[in-house]
N, C-alpha and C positions, 0 to 999 in steps of 0.2 A: 328145692333148689337143684333138682336133678338136671344134669346136662350142663351145668356151669363149670367151665374149666379156664384156668389161667396157666399158661406155660410156666413151669417151675423156675426156669432161669429168669424169666421176666419178673416173676414174683420175688425172687431173691434180690434182684436189682432194686425193686421198689422197697423191700424191707430195709435195705441199706440206707436209702433216702430217709425213711421213717425214723430209724434209730438215730441218725445223725442230725435230724432236723428239729424235732420237738420231743424233749425227754418226758414232758408231762403227758403228751398224747401217747407216746410209746408205753409209758407205765400203765396208763389206763387201758390201752389196747390188749395188754397181757390178760385182762379179765374177760375179754370178748371171746365167744366160742370161735373155733377155727372157721366155721362156715361164714362168719361175719368178718373175722380178722383178715382173711385173705383178700376179699374184695375191698374192704376198708383200706387196706394197705395200698392197693392199686389206686383207689380214689384219692387218698391223701398224697400219693406220689405225684399225680397229675397236678394237684393244687400246689404242691411244693415247687414243682418244676415251673409252673406258670408264674408263681410269685418270684422265683429267682430269675426267670427270663426277663421280667420287667425290671426288677430291682438292680440287677447286675449289668444291664445293657446300657450302653451309651445312647443308642438310638431306640428310645422307648416306644415310639409309635410304630417303628418297623418291627420291634419285638411283639407288639400287640397284633400286628397283621399276621405275623408268623403263627402266633397262638390260635388265631381265628381259622387259619388254614388247617392247623392240626385238629381243631375241633370239628371242622367240616369233614375231614377225612375219617375221624373216629365215628361220627354219626352216620357216615355213608357206608360203614363197615369195611373201609379200606384204610386202616390207620397207617401212619408213617412208620418206617422201619426203625422203631425205637421201642425198647421194652416197656417204657411207661405208656406210650400211645397204644400199644397192643393190649396191655392189661386194662387200660381205661376203656377202650372200645368194647372189650368183652363185658365189662361191668355195666356200661350204659345200655347195651343191647339186652342183656339178660334181665336186668332189674327194671327196665323201662323208665330210666331217669329222664324226665322232660328236659329238652334242650334249654328251656328257659333258665334252669338252675345253673349249669356251668356258664351260660352266657352272662348271667347276672354277676357271677364271680369275675369274669373277665372285664365286665363293665366297672366293677369296683377297682380292679387293678388299673384300668384306664384312668380312673379318677386320681389314683396315686401318681400315675405317670404324668398327669397334667398338673400335679401339685395343688389340687383343689383344697380349699379351706371350707369350714362348715359353719354356717351362720348361727345355728342353734342346735339343741339336742335332737330335734326331729331330723335335721339334715345329717347329723352324725350317725344317727340310727339307720338312716337310709344307706350310708356307706357301710356300716357294720353288718347290715343285713346282707349286702352283696358279697363281702369278703369272708364272712363267717356264718351268717344264718343259712346261706346256701349249703354249706358243708353239713350243718346239722340236719337240714332237710334231706340231703342225699344219703347221709348215714342211716336215717330212719327208713328210707326206701330199701336199703340193703338188708334190713331186718324183716322185710316182707310186710311192713306196716305202712299203709297209705291213708289212715284215718286223719282227716283234717285237723283234729285236735292234737294228735301226736306231732304232726308237721309243724303246727303253730308253736308248740312247746319246744320242739327241737330248734326252731329259729330263735326262741328266747335264750336257749342255752348258748348258741353261737354268738348272739348279741352280748350276753354277759361276759363271755370269754374275750371278745374283741375289746369291749370297754375296759376290761381288766388289763389287757395288753397295753392299751393307750395310757392308762393311769400309770402303769409300771415304767413306760418308756418315754415319759415326757421329756426328760433331759436328753436322752439318746437321740430322739427324733429331732429335737430343736437343734442339736449340734450338727445334724445333717440337713438342716433347712426345712424340716417338716413340722407342721403344726396341726394337731387334731383337736385341741381344746376348742369348744364352741366359742365363736367370736363374741356372742352376746355375754357369755360368762366373763370373758376377759375384760370387756368394757365395764361390766359391773364392778370389777375389782380395780379398774383404772390402769390396766396393763395394755400397753400398745404392742401389737403383735410383732412389728419389726424390731422394736427395742428388745423384746424378750428373745427373739431369735438371734440378735446380734450378741447378746450376753446372757445366756440362760443362767438364772440364779435361783436358788431355793429361798422362798420367802413365805411368810404366813399366808399371803394371798394365794400362792401356788398350792400350798398345803390344803387350803379350803377347796380349790378346784379339784385336786386329786380326790379329796373326800367325797365331793359331789359325784365324780365319775364312779367311784366305788359303790356309792349308794345306788346309783342307777344300775350298775352291774348286779348288785345284790337283789334288786327288784326283779330283774330278769332271771336270776338263778332261782328265786323263790317260785316264779311262775313255771320254770322248767321242771322243778321237782314234781309237780303234779302230773307231768306227762310220762314220767319213768314207769308208772304202773301200767301204761298202755303198751309198753314194749314187751317182747317175749321175755319170759323169766330168765333165760340164760344170758340175756343182754343187759339186764338192769344193773348188775353190779358194775360192769365196765363203764356204762354211761354215768352212773352215779359217781364212780371214782373220778371221771373226767370233770364232773361238776364240782366236787368238793376240793380236788387238787387245785383247780383254777381259782376257785373262791379263796383258797388259802393264800394265794399270791397277794390278794387284797389284805388279808390279815397280816401278812409279813410286811407289807407296805405300812400298815398302821403301827406295827412294832418299830419300824424305822422312822417313826414320826412323820409319815406321809412324804418323805423326801425321796422323790424319784428323779431328782436332778443330779445329785452327787453320788448316789449309790443305786444299785439294781437289786430289787427284791427277788430273792431266790428261796424256794421252799427246800429245806434240807432233805437229803435222802431218807433219813430216819423218820421224818415227819410224813413224807409221802408214803412210806411203808405202813405207818399207823393208819393213815387215811385209806389206803388201799385195803387193809384188813377190815376196817370198819365198813367200807363199801361192800366188800365181799360177803360180810355176814349180816348186812342190814336187811331188814324185812320192809319191803315197800308196801305202803298201805293203799287205800283206794285213790282213784284219780280225781279226788275232790279239787275242783278249781281248773281242771284240764280243759273245760269247755269255754273258758274265757276267750273273747275274740283275740285274734293274733295282733301283735304290734302292727300299727298302721303301715309301717315301712315293709313288713313282711307279708302282708295280705296277698300280694300278687303271686308270691311263691306258693302259698297254700292253694290258691286258685289254680295255678298251673298244674299242681299234682292232682287236684280233684278232677280237672278236665282231661287228664291223660288216661288212656285205657290201661287196664292191667296187662302186663306183658305176657305173651304166650308161655305157658309152662310154669309160671310162678303163681302158686296158689296163695291168696292173701290170708292173713291171720285175722281171727275174730269171726264169729258166726255170721254177723250182719254183713261184713265185707265179703265173706265167702258166698253168701246167698246172692248178693248183687253180681259177683263174678260169675257164678254158675248160670244165672239168668242171661248174662251177656254172652257167655259161651254158647248156650243153647240157641239164643237169637242169631248169633253168627253162623252156627251150623245150619239153621233153618234157611237163612239167606243164601248160603252156599249151595244147599241142596236145591233151592228154588231156581238158582241160576243154571243148574245142570239139567233141569227138566226141559223136555222139548216144548216149543212154543206153539206148535200147530194143533191146538186143542179144538174140539168141537163143542160149542156151547148150545144148549137148548133153551129156547125162549118159551116161557110158560105164560099162556094168556088165559083170560077168563072166557074165551069164546068156545 
């Protein structure tokens, strides 16, 4: 990670956004090494600003256009004069984050701006992949890991977190006119979407839908667990903490009788402390199951990372990845040297005469 720098004032600004935005993410980030925590803070700050830009703006399409301009500038190496943009530009350049990932995030925010609803779980997972799986993939790149298996499992972690958020916020979203529950699930329970939005109420049917969402989230958390062993040792506790703290939101929902209409599930600070301590001391086993195919919705993100070249100056982790990287470097050097050689060579033709 030699040569990577973020201006301290810009980083301090990003830290302020992180601490005030997601307490669960902030708590887990305390277990990440500084070499990861700093760029992760910058990455999260951009995601937070993008989300707020859409969510708090009256002209949502205009806000999206402004975000795309900011993304253009960041990838061109000429970020706008904003501490978040400067820090984000430094991160994507140094860690070689394919533009497909933040573009997918903005696409998910565009779906929010359009008020899209999701026909089934596959469609909901496509949305969750964009707004959360992308963040998991980008975080993995910050750790110097580009193994497709690790990227796939990171997307699973993001998916699990987003589905947990949706389960927790059913009532809050409905009161704001938003609906993320799969429409086919609602139909199975005999719930008309417009009637529910007009008067959100907790019922046994809603409890069953929340339980189904949590089950889907838990399936992704289980898949994500296998990928933690593929991460650098000093990053495993922090990512493991994020996983267990978010999963605990689901358990809190269950303690509340699956009622996410009348009350909001919050994991108490003391329980977070216990979970953090367990994550810090946990021994991660082998990556059994890490090679399962990615969720269908996330496969194009995994492919985007696999197709992207290793960024200059960033040595990948894992002997196999380092070998491929070294061969690519040598091949590039050979091509550059070949381009510098004079072209007026004399060739001798050998004949049998």
